[in-house]
N, C-alpha and C positions, 0 to 999 in steps of 0.2 A: 733453452734460453738459460744462460748463466748470468746472474745479476749480483755479484758479490758486493754488498754494500751493508754497512751498519744500519740498523733500524733507527737509531739515534745518533746524530752527530755529537761530537765531543769537541772540547775546546771552544774557541771563538765562535765557530760556525754554529754551535749549539743554542746560541742567543737568538738567531733568526731562523724561522723555518724555511726550508727548501725541500724540494722533491728529491727523494732518493732515486737511484737507477731503477730499482724494482718498481717503484711507483709509476715511474715515467714509461716503463715497459708495459705495465698494466693498463695504463692510459691509451697507449697505443694499440694494445690488443683489444680494448673497448671500441676502438674505431673500426675494427674489423667486422663488428656486428652487422654492419650494413652490406658487407661483401658475401655474395653467395656463389656456390659453383653451379654448373649447368643443371643440376638436380635440385637446386634450391636449399642446398645445406650450407652451414658455415664453412669457411675455408679450413678451420681447424678440426672438423670433423674427421675422426679416426686417428687423430694424433693424441699422443699420451703426454700428460704433464706430470712432472715429479717436482718436488721441492726439497732443498737441503738448507737448513737454517742453523746458524751458530749463535748460540745464546743460552739463557737459563731456561728452566722448565716453563714457567708460565709465559715468559715473552716468546719463546719458540712455539708454544702451542698457539699463541694468539697470531703471530705473524703467519705460520703456515696455514691456519684456518682462513685467514683474510686471503692469502694467494690462492689457495685451493678454491675457494668461493669464486675468485675471479677468473681462474683457469676453467672451472666448470661452467660459469656464465657465458663464456666465449666459445665453448664447445669442445674443449679438451676432455679426453677420457682420463679419469683419475683412478689409478690402480690402488688396491687396498694396502695399507701399509707403505704408501709411496712418498712418505716424508721422513727425512733423516734430520736429526739435530743433535 
C-alpha cells in the first residue's frame, strides 16, 4: 500500500479536521479483522508491511509507530528496520 499524504494538512484545509489517505486505508484494513481464510487466519497473514514517512525526526517516529501498530494488529509481518523516513 502506498499512501503519500501529509500527516497534517496546510492552508485552509488545516482549520477543519479531515481524514488522510493513510488513516482511511488503516480504517479499511481494520474492517478486514472479521475476514478469515479457510484455516481461520487473517487474510493479511504472511504478508509483509513496510512504512516510508517524510517528516521530521519526532513526527516520523510517531507516524511510523502508529502505522506499524495498525499493520501488526491486522496481521501483517513487520520486518526489523522496515521503516524509512
